[in-house]
N, C-alpha and C positions, 0 to 999 in steps of 0.2 A: 579588614576588609578581605583580607584571605579566607576569613571563615565564610563569608559571604558568597563566594566563589565557590570556593569549594560546596559549601549547600548548594547551588545552584547548578551545580556540575552533578549535582548526585541527583537532583530530582528531576533532569533531562537525561539521565543514565535510568532511572526509573521510571520514568515516563515512557523513553524507549522501550523497556522489557516488558511492559505490560500492555501497550501496542502491540506488539508484537503477537503476544498470548492469542489476538483478537483474529488469527490469520483463518485466510476459510481451507484454504489445504498445508499439509502439512509435507514435504519431501523428506523421506531417512535417508533416500540413497538415488544414484543417480544410476540408468543402465548407459552402457557401454557405448550406444548410440546419441546418447543423452536425451533430452525431453524440450519440444517445441512447444512454445505458449502460444497458439495462435486461436485460442479460442476465449470466451467470459469478455474479451474488451470492449470496453465502449467508449464513445467522445462525444463530448460536448463544449461547444463553443465558451469560453470565460471562465472566469477564476473568484471563485466565490469558497469560501472555509469552510460553509454551510456543506459541500461535495463531499470534506475529507467525513462528514458524520455516517456512522455504522450502519444509522436508520433512517439514511436518505434515499428519497425515492429517486431513483438514477432508470424507470422502467420505459420512461417516453425516451431516453436516449439514445441516437445512433452506435447499434454493432458494428464491429472494424475486426479486420483481419491483418493483425502489424505486420503479419509478412508479406503481405503484399502492396505494390504502387498502387497510385488513388485510380 
């Protein structure tokens, strides 16, 4: 049982590490004033595992600015 738990934990960590390599951008350092992440956000109602796939077409989704209220 202990080896199964360790194997699953290892697989989870490996999956997380490899998933991080598909990031769209990389931040090497932060400016003193910070970075405002207000562009490139999209929203669509619902919850579907297909939405998380890198090749999923979200071009019809609504673009939003998360720094603004409705």
